[in-house]
C-alpha positions, 0 to 999 in steps of 0.5 A: 443184932449181936453175934450171940443173937445171930447164932441163936437165931441160926440155931433155931432156923437149923433146928427147924429145918431138921424137925420139919423135915423129920416130923412135919411142921404140925408135928413140931412143937415150939418146945421141941424147937428150943430143945433141938436148938439148945436154946430157950423156946421163948426165943422162937417167938422173940425172933420169929413171932411163932412157927408160921413166920419161922417157916417163912424165915426158913425158906428165905434163909436156905432156898437157893434164890440165886438158882432162880435169879442167875442160873435159871433166869439166863437165856438158854437153848432148850437142850442146854437149858434142861441140862442146867435145870437138872444139874442145879436141882440135883445139886440142891437136893444133894446139898440140902435134903432136909429143906427138900423134905420140908418142901415135899412134906408141905406140898404132899400134905396140901397144907396152907404153906403151899402158896408160900412155897409156890412163889419160890418154885414158880420161876423154875416151873415157868423156865422148864415149861418155856424150855419144853415149849421152845424145844417142841417148836424147833422140833428138838423135843417130841411129846404129846402134851406140854402139861404132861411133859412138864409134870413128869419131868418135874416129878422125876427130877424132884422125887425124893430118892429114899434108896434105902427103902428099895434096898431089897431090890437094889444092887448097886451103891447109892450114886453120887450127885454127879451120877444122878445128874447124868442118869437123870439127864439121859432119861429126861432127853430119852423120854423127850426123844431128843438127840443129845446135842451140844447146843450153844447157850445163846438167847432164845 
C-alpha cells in the first residue's frame, strides 16, 4: 500500500472515530465520512467494504491492545493490580476520549456491534474479577457480591466524565488524568474497605 493510500486510509479511520463519537454509528453516513476525511466517499468502500468493516478496523487500529496483552495480563497482587488497571484505563480515557465515546455509545444503545466490542473488553473484565475475588479470599477486599463489586467498580472507572454538564454545581478546575487516577483509586479502595497497602507485584 502506497504512502498516499495509507494516508487516505488513516484519514478515514480518524474521521470515523470523530463522527461515530459525536453522531453515533447509525447517524454517520459514508458521504459524511468522506467529507470529514477530505477524500472521496467511495474510498470507504474501497478500503473497508463498508461501515461495518470500518468499525472493526477502527477498534483494531486504536484500541490499546497492549493494555490487554502486556499490562493487564501480568500477574499482580490484588491491591497493586487494581491500581494498575485503574491507572491504565484512566490513561486510555484521557488519551482517546473519542474512542471511549464510540464504545460507550455502542454499549449504551445495545447495538449489534456490542459483541465485537465485548471481545476487546473481556480480558480486562476477567482481570478485574480475578483481582477482586483473590482480594476477598485474602481478606484484603470486603464486599457482599462479586458481581455487584465488579459492576460498580467498572462503571465508576469507565463512566464518561462530562464535567461541563455539571458546571452549575462544580467549583473546582477539571482534574488532569493523574489527579483523576488518584481520586478514583482512593474511592475504589475505600469502597472495598481496603487499607492502601503497598504490595509487591508478584505472581498470585
